[in-house]
N, C-alpha and C positions, 0 to 999 in steps of 0.2 A: 729784166731782173726777175728772179723766181720769188714766189711767195715765201714769206718768212715762216719757217717750219715751226718755230716756237709759238707764233701767233696762231697757226693752224691748229695746234694742239689745244688752244684755249677756246676756239670758236665752236659754236654748236648751232644746229638748225633752230631758227627762231620759232618754228611751229611745234616740232616734236622734241627738241632738245638733244637729239642724237648727234654724233660726230659727223663732220663734213670731210669730204675728200676732194682734192683738186682734180679738175678735168685734165686730160692729157696735155693740153696747151696752156694750162693754168689760167684760163680766161673765165673760169666759173668754179663754183664749189658745189659738189653733188651730195644730196642727202638721199641715201639709198632707201631709207624708211619711207619718206614722203614721195620719192620718185620725182624730185625737183632739183633744179640747178639755180643757184644764186650767182648772178654775174659778178665778175671782178672787172672794174673799170679803173684804169690808171693805177693798178696795183692796190685798189681799195675794194674789199668785198662789200657788196651791197646786200645786206642781210635783212631786207624788208620782205615780208611775206608776199605783198602785192607785186614785187619785182621778180619773184621766182618764175622760172619757166619750166613747164613739164619736161621731164627728162626725154621723153620721146619726141619733143618738139625743139629741143636744144640744137641750135645751128652754130654755136660758137660766139666769138666776140662781135659778130655782126648784129646780135640781138641788142635792142635798146637804142 
């Protein structure tokens, strides 16, 4: 199931408050400002700064 588009419009990066964009597989949310990806586990975005993965280290849903 795809991420809810209305929910995505409401979500923001917890660090810089900029908008988030889903990864291609919708297994993470990308903050282009912070260069970080917040994982999505069981269709629930994990928007904790300490759970973010650097964009250049993101490997997809296998993280975490």
